[in-house]
C-alpha positions in Angstrom: 3.8 -43.6 -45.1 1.6 -46.3 -43.6 2.6 -45.3 -40.1 2.2 -41.7 -40.9 -1.2 -41.8 -42.5 -3.0 -41.9 -39.2 -1.1 -38.8 -38.0 -1.9 -37.0 -41.2 -5.5 -37.9 -41.0 -5.7 -36.6 -37.3 -4.0 -33.3 -38.2 -6.3 -32.8 -41.0 -9.2 -33.4 -38.9 -8.1 -30.8 -36.2 -7.5 -28.2 -38.9 -10.7 -29.0 -40.9 -12.5 -25.9 -39.7 -9.6 -23.6 -40.8 -9.7 -25.0 -44.3 -11.6 -23.9 -47.3 -13.2 -26.7 -49.2 -10.7 -26.2 -52.1 -7.8 -26.7 -49.8 -9.6 -29.7 -48.2 -10.0 -31.3 -51.6 -6.4 -30.8 -52.5 -5.1 -32.3 -49.2 -7.4 -35.4 -49.7 -6.3 -36.0 -53.2 -2.6 -35.4 -52.6 -2.7 -37.8 -49.5 -4.6 -40.5 -51.4 -2.1 -40.2 -54.3 0.9 -40.3 -52.0 -0.4 -43.4 -50.3 -1.5 -45.1 -53.6 2.0 -44.4 -54.9 3.6 -46.2 -52.0 1.1 -49.1 -52.4 1.9 -49.6 -56.1 5.6 -49.6 -55.5 5.1 -52.3 -52.7 2.7 -54.4 -55.0 5.4 -54.5 -57.7 6.7 -57.6 -55.9 5.1 -59.7 -53.5 8.3 -59.8 -51.2 8.7 -56.1 -50.7 7.1 -55.9 -47.3 9.4 -58.6 -46.1 12.6 -57.0 -47.6 11.7 -53.6 -46.1 11.4 -55.2 -42.6 14.6 -57.0 -43.2 16.4 -54.0 -44.3 15.1 -52.1 -41.3 16.9 -54.5 -38.9 20.3 -54.0 -40.7 22.8 -51.4 -39.4 22.1 -48.0 -40.9 24.7 -46.5 -43.4 26.7 -47.9 -46.1 30.1 -46.8 -47.7 29.7 -43.7 -50.0 31.1 -45.8 -52.8 28.6 -48.6 -52.3 25.7 -46.1 -52.3 26.8 -44.5 -55.5 27.4 -47.9 -57.1 23.7 -48.9 -56.4 22.5 -45.6 -57.5 24.1 -45.9 -60.9 22.9 -49.5 -61.1 19.2 -48.3 -60.5 19.6 -45.6 -63.0 20.9 -48.1 -65.7 18.1 -50.6 -64.9 15.4 -47.9 -65.0 16.6 -46.3 -68.3 16.9 -49.7 -69.8 13.2 -50.7 -68.9 11.9 -47.2 -70.0 13.5 -48.2 -73.5 11.6 -51.6 -73.8 8.3 -52.8 -74.7 7.9 -50.2 -77.6 8.7 -49.9 -81.3 11.5 -48.4 -83.0 10.4 -44.9 -82.0 11.9 -45.7 -78.6 15.5 -46.6 -80.0 18.1 -44.2 -78.8 20.5 -42.7 -81.3 24.0 -43.3 -79.8 25.3 -40.1 -81.5 22.7 -37.8 -79.8 21.5 -39.7 -76.9 17.9 -39.2 -77.9 15.2 -41.3 -79.7 13.1 -40.4 -82.7 11.3 -37.7 -80.9 14.8 -35.9 -79.9 14.1 -36.8 -76.3 16.6 -38.5 -74.1 15.4 -41.4 -71.6 15.9 -39.2 -68.5 15.7 -35.4 -67.7 19.0 -33.7 -68.3 20.2 -30.7 -66.3 19.8 -27.1 -67.7 16.8 -28.2 -69.8 13.2 -26.8 -70.5 10.4 -29.2 -71.4 7.5 -28.0 -73.8 7.0 -31.1 -76.0 3.9 -32.6 -74.3 2.1 -32.8 -77.7 4.9 -35.0 -79.1 6.7 -36.9 -76.4 8.1 -36.2 -72.9 11.4 -36.7 -71.1 10.5 -38.2 -67.6 10.7 -35.6 -64.9 13.2 -35.9 -62.0 10.3 -36.4 -59.7 8.9 -39.3 -61.8 12.4 -40.8 -62.5 12.9 -40.9 -58.6 9.6 -42.8 -58.2 10.7 -45.3 -60.8 13.9 -45.9 -59.1 12.1 -46.7 -55.8 10.3 -49.6 -57.9 13.5 -50.8 -59.3 15.1 -50.7 -55.9 12.3 -53.0 -54.4 12.8 -55.3 -57.3 16.4 -55.5 -56.9 16.1 -56.1 -53.1 13.8 -59.1 -53.9 16.2 -60.5 -56.3 19.0 -60.3 -53.9 17.0 -61.9 -51.2 16.1 -64.7 -53.6 12.6 -64.4 -52.6 10.3 -67.1 -54.4 7.6 -65.3 -56.5 5.5 -65.6 -59.6 6.5 -62.6 -61.7 3.3 -62.7 -63.7 1.1 -62.6 -60.6 3.1 -59.5 -59.6 2.6 -57.8 -62.7 -1.0 -58.7 -62.8 -1.3 -57.2 -59.4 0.4 -54.1 -60.6 -1.6 -53.8 -63.8 -4.7 -54.0 -61.7 -3.7 -51.1 -59.4 -2.9 -49.1 -62.5 -6.2 -49.6 -63.7 -7.7 -48.7 -60.3 -5.7 -45.5 -60.2 -6.6 -44.4 -63.7 -10.3 -45.0 -62.8 -9.9 -42.7 -59.9 -8.2 -39.9 -61.6 -10.4 -40.0 -64.9 -13.5 -40.2 -62.8 -15.2 -43.2 -64.6 -17.1 -46.0 -62.8 -15.1 -49.2 -62.5 -18.4 -51.3 -63.5 -18.7 -49.4 -66.7 -15.5 -50.0 -68.4 -12.9 -52.4 -69.6 -9.4 -51.0 -69.7 -6.6 -52.4 -71.7 -3.0 -51.1 -71.2 -1.0 -50.8 -74.5 2.5 -50.1 -75.3 1.6 -46.9 -77.1 -1.4 -44.9 -78.2 -1.0 -46.2 -81.7 -1.2 -49.9 -80.5 -4.5 -49.0 -78.7 -6.1 -48.8 -82.1 -6.2 -52.5 -82.4 -8.6 -53.0 -79.6 -11.8 -51.2 -81.0 -11.0 -52.8 -84.3 -11.4 -56.3 -82.8 -14.9 -55.5 -81.9 -15.6 -54.0 -85.4 -14.2 -57.1 -86.9 -16.2 -59.3 -84.6 -19.5 -57.5 -85.5 -18.5 -57.8 -89.2 -17.9 -61.6 -89.0 -21.3 -61.9 -87.0 -23.1 -60.3 -89.9 -21.1 -62.3 -92.5 -22.8 -65.4 -91.2 -26.1 -64.4 -92.5 -27.0 -65.5 -96.0 -27.7 -62.0 -97.5 -24.4 -60.5 -96.2 -22.4 -63.5 -97.5 -19.0 -62.2 -99.1 -20.0 -58.5 -98.4 -18.4 -58.3 -94.9 -15.7 -56.0 -93.9 -14.6 -53.0 -91.9 -14.3 -49.5 -93.0 -12.5 -46.8 -90.9 -12.8 -43.2 -91.0 -9.5 -41.3 -89.9 -10.4 -37.8 -88.7 -7.9 -35.0 -88.9 -5.6 -36.9 -91.1 -1.9 -35.6 -90.7 -2.7 -34.3 -87.2 -2.8 -37.6 -85.4 -0.2 -40.2 -84.8 2.1 -41.1 -87.8 1.1 -44.8 -87.6 -2.7 -44.2 -86.9 -3.9 -45.0 -90.3 -2.1 -48.4 -90.6 -3.0 -49.5 -87.0 -6.6 -48.4 -87.5 -6.8 -50.9 -90.5 -5.2 -53.7 -88.4 -1.7 -53.5 -90.1 1.8 -53.2 -88.8 2.8 -49.5 -88.7 6.5 -50.4 -88.0 9.3 -52.8 -88.8 10.0 -53.4 -85.2 7.1 -54.7 -82.8 7.0 -54.2 -79.1 7.8 -57.9 -78.5 11.2 -57.2 -80.6 9.8 -59.2 -83.5 10.8 -57.9 -87.0 7.6 -57.4 -88.8 6.5 -55.9 -92.2 5.1 -52.5 -92.1 1.8 -52.3 -93.8 1.1 -56.1 -93.4 -2.1 -57.0 -91.6 -2.1 -58.7 -88.3 -5.3 -60.8 -89.3 -5.9 -63.2 -92.1 -9.2 -61.5 -93.1 -9.8 -63.5 -96.3 -9.8 -66.8 -94.3 -12.3 -65.3 -92.1 -14.5 -64.3 -95.0 -13.9 -60.5 -95.0 -12.6 -58.0 -97.3 -9.4 -56.1 -96.5 -10.1 -53.3 -94.1 -10.2 -50.0 -96.0 -10.0 -46.3 -94.7 -10.5 -42.7 -95.8 -9.1 -39.5 -94.0 -11.0 -36.2 -93.4 -8.6 -33.4 -93.3 -8.8 -30.7 -90.7 -7.5 -27.9 -92.8 -7.6 -26.6 -96.4 -4.6 -28.2 -98.0 -3.8 -25.1 -100.0 -4.0 -22.4 -97.3 -3.7 -24.2 -94.0 -6.8 -22.6 -92.6 -9.1 -24.6 -90.6 -12.3 -26.0 -92.4 -15.6 -25.0 -91.0 -17.3 -27.6 -88.5 -20.2 -28.0 -90.7 -18.0 -28.9 -93.8 -15.9 -31.5 -91.9 -19.1 -33.1 -90.3 -20.8 -33.4 -93.7 -17.7 -34.9 -95.2 -17.6 -37.6 -92.4 -21.3 -38.3 -92.9 -20.9 -38.7 -96.7 -18.2 -41.2 -96.2 -19.9 -43.3 -93.8 -23.1 -43.4 -96.1 -21.0 -44.3 -99.1 -19.1 -47.1 -97.1 -22.1 -48.7 -95.7 -24.4 -48.1 -98.6 -22.7 -48.1 -101.9 -19.8 -50.3 -101.0 -21.5 -52.6 -98.5 -19.1 -52.6 -95.7 -20.6 -54.2 -92.6 -19.1 -51.9 -90.0 -17.8 -48.5 -90.2 -15.3 -47.3 -87.4 -15.5 -43.5 -87.0 -12.7 -41.7 -85.3 -13.5 -38.5 -83.2 -10.1 -36.9 -82.4 -10.5 -34.9 -79.2 -7.1 -33.1 -79.3 -5.4 -33.0 -82.7 -1.6 -32.0 -83.0 -2.6 -28.5 -83.0 -5.4 -28.8 -80.3 -8.5 -29.2 -82.2 -11.5 -31.5 -82.4 -13.0 -33.4 -85.4 -15.6 -34.2 -86.1 -18.2 -32.7 -83.7 -19.8 -35.0 -81.0 -23.3 -34.0 -82.6 -22.0 -35.8 -86.1 -21.0 -38.8 -84.2 -24.3 -39.1 -82.4 -26.3 -38.7 -85.6 -24.3 -41.5 -87.2 -25.0 -43.8 -84.3 -28.8 -43.1 -84.2 -29.0 -43.6 -88.0 -26.9 -46.8 -88.4 -26.9 -48.4 -85.0 -24.2 -51.0 -84.3 -22.8 -50.7 -87.7 -21.1 -47.5 -86.7 -18.6 -47.9 -83.9 -17.3 -44.5 -82.6 -13.7 -44.3 -81.2 -12.6 -41.3 -79.4 -8.9 -40.6 -80.0 -7.9 -38.8 -76.7 -4.3 -39.8 -77.2 -3.0 -36.3 -76.5 -4.8 -36.6 -73.0 -6.2 -33.0 -73.1 -9.6 -33.9 -71.6 -11.9 -32.1 -69.3 -13.0 -33.6 -66.1 -15.7 -36.2 -66.5 -15.1 -36.5 -70.3 -14.1 -40.3 -70.2 -17.4 -41.3 -68.3 -19.5 -39.4 -70.7 -17.9 -41.2 -73.7 -18.3 -44.5 -72.3 -21.9 -43.7 -71.4 -22.4 -43.1 -75.1 -20.9 -46.4 -76.0 -17.7 -45.0 -77.5 -14.3 -46.5 -77.1 -11.7 -44.1 -75.8 -8.0 -44.1 -76.7 -5.6 -42.3 -74.3 -2.0 -42.2 -73.2 -0.1 -41.0 -70.1 2.8 -39.8 -72.3 1.5 -36.7 -74.0 -0.3 -33.8 -71.8 0.2 -35.8 -68.7 4.0 -35.7 -69.1 4.8 -39.3 -68.5 7.7 -41.1 -70.6 6.9 -42.1 -74.1 4.9 -45.3 -74.8 2.1 -45.7 -72.2 -1.3 -46.2 -74.0 -4.8 -47.5 -73.0 -7.8 -48.5 -74.6 -11.3 -48.3 -72.9 -14.3 -50.0 -73.8 -17.7 -49.8 -72.1 -18.8 -52.6 -70.1 -21.4 -53.5 -72.9 -18.8 -53.3 -75.7 -16.5 -55.7 -73.7 -19.2 -58.1 -73.1 -20.2 -57.9 -76.7 -16.8 -58.9 -77.8 -16.5 -61.8 -75.5 -20.0 -63.1 -76.6 -18.8 -62.9 -80.3 -15.8 -64.9 -79.4 -17.8 -67.5 -77.7 -20.5 -67.8 -80.4 -18.4 -67.3 -83.5 -15.7 -70.1 -84.0 -14.4 -68.5 -87.2 -13.8 -65.3 -85.4 -12.0 -67.0 -82.5 -9.7 -68.8 -84.9 -9.0 -65.4 -86.7 -7.7 -64.0 -83.3 -5.8 -67.1 -82.4 -3.9 -67.0 -85.7 -3.4 -63.2 -85.6 -0.2 -61.3 -84.6 -1.9 -59.6 -81.7 0.9 -61.2 -79.5 3.6 -59.0 -80.9 1.7 -55.9 -79.2 -0.2 -57.4 -76.2 0.3 -59.8 -73.4 -2.7 -61.3 -71.5 -1.8 -59.3 -68.5 -2.2 -56.1 -70.2 -5.6 -57.2 -71.7 -8.7 -56.0 -69.6 -9.8 -58.6 -67.0 -13.4 -58.3 -68.2 -12.2 -60.1 -71.6 -10.8 -63.5 -70.4 -11.7 -65.1 -73.7 -9.6 -62.5 -75.6 -6.6 -63.3 -73.1 -7.0 -66.9 -73.9 -7.0 -66.2 -77.7 -3.6 -64.8 -77.6 -2.2 -66.8 -74.8 -0.8 -69.7 -76.8 1.3 -67.4 -79.3 2.3 -65.3 -76.4 4.0 -68.3 -74.7 5.6 -69.5 -77.9 6.8 -66.3 -79.5 7.3 -63.8 -76.5 5.2 -60.6 -75.7 6.1 -57.0 -75.0 7.9 -56.3 -71.8 4.8 -56.2 -69.3 7.2 -54.7 -66.8 8.2 -51.9 -68.9 4.7 -50.9 -69.9 3.6 -51.0 -66.4 6.6 -49.0 -65.2 6.1 -46.4 -67.6 2.4 -46.1 -66.6 3.5 -46.0 -63.0 5.8 -43.0 -63.7 3.0 -41.2 -65.6 0.5 -41.8 -62.9 2.6 -39.8 -60.5 2.3 -36.9 -62.8 -1.4 -37.4 -63.5 -2.5 -37.6 -59.9 -0.6 -34.5 -59.0 -2.2 -32.6 -61.8 -5.7 -33.8 -61.0 -5.1 -32.6 -57.4 -4.9 -28.9 -58.6 -8.2 -27.3 -57.8 -10.3 -26.5 -61.0 -10.5 -22.8 -60.5 -6.8 -22.4 -60.1 -6.0 -24.8 -62.9 -8.3 -23.0 -65.4 -6.6 -19.7 -64.4 -3.1 -21.0 -64.9 -3.8 -22.6 -68.2 -5.6 -19.6 -69.7 -2.9 -17.2 -68.4 -0.1 -19.4 -69.7 -1.6 -19.8 -73.3 -2.4 -16.1 -73.5 1.1 -14.8 -72.2 3.0 -17.4 -74.0 1.4 -16.1 -77.4 2.2 -12.5 -76.3 5.9 -13.5 -75.8 6.1 -14.5 -79.4 4.6 -11.3 -80.6 7.0 -9.4 -78.4 9.9 -10.9 -80.4 8.7 -8.4 -83.2 10.4 -10.8 -85.7 9.3 -12.0 -89.2 11.2 -15.3 -88.5 8.9 -16.5 -85.6 5.2 -15.9 -86.0 2.0 -17.4 -84.4 -0.3 -19.6 -86.3 -3.6 -17.7 -85.8 -6.3 -20.5 -85.8 -7.9 -18.6 -83.0 -8.1 -15.4 -84.9 -9.7 -17.1 -87.7 -12.3 -18.5 -85.4 -13.1 -15.0 -84.1 -13.5 -13.7 -87.6 -15.8 -16.7 -88.7 -18.0 -16.4 -85.6 -17.9 -12.6 -85.3 -16.8 -12.9 -81.6 -15.1 -9.9 -80.0 -13.1 -9.0 -76.9 -13.1 -5.3 -75.9 -10.3 -5.8 -73.5 -7.8 -7.1 -76.0 -7.4 -10.4 -74.5 -7.6 -13.7 -76.3 -11.1 -15.0 -76.6 -12.3 -17.6 -74.1 -15.1 -20.2 -74.6 -17.5 -17.9 -72.9 -17.0 -15.5 -75.8 -18.5 -17.8 -78.2 -21.9 -19.0 -78.8 -23.0 -22.6 -78.4 -22.7 -23.2 -82.2 -18.9 -22.8 -82.1 -17.0 -26.0 -82.2 -14.6 -26.7 -79.2 -11.5 -26.8 -81.4 -11.6 -23.1 -81.7 -11.1 -22.4 -78.0 -7.7 -21.4 -76.8 -6.9 -22.6 -73.2 -9.8 -24.8 -73.0 -12.8 -26.0 -75.0 -16.0 -28.1 -74.4 -14.0 -31.4 -74.2 -10.4 -30.2 -74.9 -7.7 -28.5 -72.8 -5.6 -26.9 -75.4 -2.2 -25.7 -74.2 -0.5 -25.9 -77.6 1.0 -22.8 -79.3 1.8 -23.3 -82.8 4.5 -21.3 -84.7 5.3 -20.5 -88.2 9.1 -19.9 -88.9 11.2 -18.4 -91.7 14.9 -18.2 -92.2 17.0 -15.4 -93.7 18.5 -15.6 -97.3 20.8 -13.2 -99.3 19.4 -9.7 -100.0 17.7 -9.3 -96.7 14.9 -11.6 -97.6 13.3 -14.5 -95.7 11.7 -17.8 -96.8 9.6 -20.3 -94.9 11.4 -23.4 -93.6 11.0 -26.6 -95.4 9.8 -29.7 -93.5 13.4 -30.9 -93.4 14.6 -27.7 -92.1 11.8 -27.7 -89.4 13.1 -31.1 -88.2 16.5 -29.9 -88.2 15.6 -27.0 -85.9 13.7 -29.3 -83.7 16.9 -31.3 -83.2 19.0 -28.0 -82.7 16.6 -26.9 -79.9 17.2 -30.1 -78.0 21.0 -29.9 -78.2 23.7 -27.9 -76.3 25.1 -25.5 -78.9 27.6 -23.6 -76.9 30.5 -24.6 -79.0 29.1 -22.3 -81.6 29.1 -19.3 -79.4 32.2 -17.6 -80.8 30.7 -17.7 -84.5 27.4 -16.5 -83.1 28.7 -13.6 -81.0 30.7 -12.3 -83.9 27.3 -11.7 -85.7 25.0 -11.2 -82.8 24.3 -7.9 -81.0 23.3 -9.8 -77.8 25.7 -9.9 -74.9 28.2 -12.9 -75.0 27.0 -14.2 -71.6 23.3 -14.1 -72.9 24.4 -15.8 -76.1 26.0 -18.6 -74.2 22.9 -19.1 -71.8 20.6 -19.5 -74.8 22.9 -21.9 -76.7 23.7 -24.2 -73.8 20.0 -24.5 -72.8 18.4 -27.5 -74.1 14.8 -26.9 -75.1 12.6 -29.8 -75.8 9.7 -28.7 -77.8 7.0 -30.6 -80.1 7.8 -32.0 -83.4 6.9 -30.1 -86.7 3.4 -30.8 -88.3 2.4 -30.3 -91.9 -0.7 -28.4 -92.1 -1.0 -28.0 -95.9 0.8 -29.1 -98.9 3.8 -26.7 -98.5 3.0 -25.3 -95.0 4.3 -26.5 -91.8 4.5 -25.4 -88.2 6.3 -26.2 -85.0 4.8 -26.2 -81.4 5.4 -25.5 -77.7 3.0 -26.9 -75.3 2.4 -26.8 -71.5 2.3 -30.2 -69.9 0.6 -31.5 -66.6 3.8 -31.3 -64.8 4.3 -27.8 -65.9 0.8 -26.8 -64.6 1.5 -28.6 -61.3 4.9 -26.6 -60.9 3.0 -23.3 -61.6 0.5 -24.3 -59.0 3.0 -25.7 -56.5 4.9 -22.3 -56.5 1.9 -20.1 -56.2 -0.9 -22.1 -54.3 -0.6 -19.9 -51.2 -1.1 -16.7 -53.2 -4.2 -17.5 -55.2 -6.8 -15.5 -53.2 -7.4 -13.4 -56.1 -7.2 -15.4 -59.3 -8.1 -12.6 -61.7 -6.2 -9.6 -60.4 -2.7 -10.3 -61.7 -0.5 -13.0 -63.4 0.3 -15.8 -60.9 3.9 -16.1 -59.8 4.1 -19.8 -60.9 3.0 -18.8 -64.5 5.5 -16.0 -64.5 8.4 -18.4 -63.7 7.1 -20.8 -66.6 7.1 -17.8 -69.0 10.8 -16.8 -68.1 11.5 -20.5 -69.5 9.5 -19.8 -72.5 11.2 -16.7 -73.3 14.5 -18.7 -73.3 12.9 -21.1 -75.8 11.7 -18.4 -78.1 15.0 -16.3 -77.9 17.1 -19.6 -78.6 14.7 -20.3 -81.5 15.1 -16.8 -83.0 18.9 -16.9 -82.3 19.4 -20.1 -84.4 17.1 -18.9 -87.3 19.0 -15.6 -87.5 22.1 -17.5 -87.6 20.9 -20.3 -89.9 24.1 -20.3 -92.1 26.0 -21.5 -89.0 23.5 -24.1 -87.9 22.1 -25.6 -91.0 24.6 -28.4 -90.9 25.2 -28.5 -87.3 24.0 -31.5 -84.8 24.2 -35.1 -85.4 21.9 -37.8 -86.7 
């Protein structure tokens, strides 16, 4: 690639006059992404350039058996790494070959992927890029090249940060980015700043004994399952990323020794718990403001962490950014805003906007972006990182609190932002004594995710908007065309139309331009002010005797989620006996493995399941149709049509399983 780069650049210059600005932007981004990809692979070991040159001098060609053996070894090593450095959600069930998300380590054949709001399977493209990195490390090991692995990982982590800075469009001098094993683990980073502020206030006489941190969890139930405990500074699992056995619910910090009360929390729900309908934005904003006022006033907490979820499990936002801005203006540094963007469904430029407003940002490469599970990131503004470092320097009690904490079970100094050297020092001793998460595994997962992220951000915005809007609209139409009471849409958008009196004369789904400025971004299908919503939520029922149907229970939703991910062709004969569909079509549906998103509880007894477009899916749509996008409004794009063919299979398999629930209710394995 380094040799071909000047040639590519020369050809691009000669053809510049014939290119549109959009095409030129795409070529520029793709070329940069390709070169950066190779650079990161080379940087994964200090000896790769030497190994590459050495290998080039060897005779070309190996016995077929030797090549297959090397290929198998690379697969095994890569799969092993992808399963390390996380918690028990990554553990693979030997019976199903899948983790708790019902996702295998690598992409199987004959499969459809619509699970990007839960967890993804590494695409074949990303998996091959990961094997290149493993191949380089194996070559260095065989050559017995002397190297310091921590230096190599430090270099790789730095390059990951540079690439994220490029694709997310924020200024390098405005932020401090910490890499995390998961988005849930990322919650601990802003909490450190909140605890530091609370301990600084505790040193004053009037605040003695009153300090502490209170955290507001927005959209409870529609964020990560461990969010509440992690946001309170507690373990949320029994197996930490460094393989230590921990006590779920136990705090990582000895707050009493630091003179602080235990961290407390309160959840603000997105929906009415009786009906499952979305609450009005004004109501949820008022609830958040009331909780903050009570926590800081009546209960006397020093600092309140306010989460703004930009992309819930069903694609909405809570609270509004206006609410968060009002709170920070009123209470200043006593309110710490944290943007939970772990779904990764952000508009261009959003990250920099949040950092400019002194908001911490949590994100992942493993949801919408399509990377393998467990690649999290926590961004602080440069001012916030500097403030945390200053508190560590000035407050000996806070430094002791961090040194005695269990942060080492989740973080390695290599993963901590370089702008926070004192924080690195605080966890260094315990990291050396008790071990840390696999830095290589975290960096590997981020590297795989970045291959997908960079391709996605290379799609011109006009085409991307059209692809997403069309997919969301037509995917919902596919569900309607089933004409079955067993599979129905969750009509959040229809509720928004009713609430805001927005109409659409041509019968299409409403777009953001249909709504007035007072409507919250969470109501926008396809795209909102800060959110890219590609989630389609479904309500399911199953037949019972007498021709009646009943809603699925949560356990039944979970079972269906497993069944969709399995090859069910062994049930063909039983299903064909009852189904009117052709035998060949039944077999095709049953043997296709469909990876969809996990079920979500939206009310006391109401649940839904989801399908969602991912960044890799959007890229595939664009890649197939980029030469046919002259008229983006005149027809459905060919790439979207191909994706919809897969979605039709997903919905038809789902319906087939529900229609034959008596056959499948005890099928599968656990």
